[in-house]
N, C-alpha and C positions, 0 to 999 in steps of 0.2 A: 451585052457587055462590048464596052467601048472599042473599038476598032483600031483603035489609035496604039489601044495601052502595049507595052511589046515590040512597039516598033523603036527605030532611030528619030533621034532630033536631027535640024539640018546641023548643027555641030560633034553628028557618030555618035551622042551619046546613048544610051538604051534608057526606055520609058518605062516607066513603074511599068510592074506584069499586068496583066490581066488579075481583073476581080475572081476572088476567090465566090466571095456568098455575094450577090446584088445586094441583099441587102442585110445589113449586120447591125444587129440592135444591142444595144446595151443596157442591161435595169439592174439601175441602184439596189444594194439590201444590205448594203453596212448597215452593223451595229454599232451603238454608244450606250455606254451609261446612260440610263433613266433619267441623269438628271442635268444629261450634256445639255447646255447652252443652246449649243446647232440642232439639236435633235439628231433623231435619225429616220431613213427612209425603211429599214425593216420598223421602225416600231408605227408607223404609219400603212403598211400593212404590202409591201413591196413584193415580197415575197410570192405573195398566194396572187399578187397582180401578175409577176411575171413568170409566175406556174401556170394561172389562167392563159394567157396569152402566147406561152407557148403551146400546149394544147388546142389555142384556137392557130395555128399554124400552121399544126399538122394534120387536123380536120379540115382545114382549107385546102390542103398536101400542098401550099406555099414551098416552090423547089427554089434553089437556090436562098433561102432567107435562113438567118440562122439567128434566136433569140438568147445572150446572154446573161447572166445574174454576174455583175460586177462586184467591188468595193466601190468604196468611197468614190464619186464622183465630184464632190467637194461643192455641190449647188443642196448644202442640207436643210434649208429652211425651205425651198419650195421643194420637197420631195411630197413624196415620190418623185426622183427626175430618171431619165432616161434620153440614150443619146443615141440617133441611129444614121449608121455611114451606109453609104460613102459620102451622103452631102453633110454629118455634122449639123445637123436635125437636132438641137434637144426641147423633151416635156418634159412638164408638170402633169400628173394626171394622178385619179386620186380613184377612178369604179370600172368595174368591167364593162360597164361603158366606152367610158373613156379608148378604154383598153381596142375595145370593137372598133370603133372611131378610127385611129387612129392605124390598127389594123387595115382597114378596107378603106381609109383614104390617102393613102403612105406608102403603107406597103402594095400593097397591089394596084392603086391606080396611079401613083406616083406625086401625089396633091400634099395639100398641109393641113393640119386641124391647126387654125390658128388662132383658136381658142385656148389651147392648148398649148400654145409653143412659147417657151424662155428663149427670149433676150439676152447678150450678156450683159447688160447694163440692167436685170430682173436682182433686185434683193427682198421681197416679201413673194407673199403665196402667190403660183399662176390665178388666173383669173377666172372667175366661171361662167 
């Protein structure tokens, strides 16, 4: 955890409190009608992938890590999508292998899975 969190800044104002989770993952599992033009993450297997990620994190006994299901993250065309905080890094993922790579590289080691990262300007499917 960041030692500076919870302290006071130079203006005497309290800083943000310490992080409750070291890593907090939000996986979109939103469902829309089948004919919706933007599609939805649920129809692309997001619930199964989120459940898999949660189970794998538990198997690896990852501490201070939370894997949550979320409602719409508003990046439907790129789905399934997830965002990882506190960094705010977004991923588009499709397979259990993608989930394993994100867990190992980002959550455990603090790195990034460049091939799956989404940028604010991304409008199409993530690169394979």
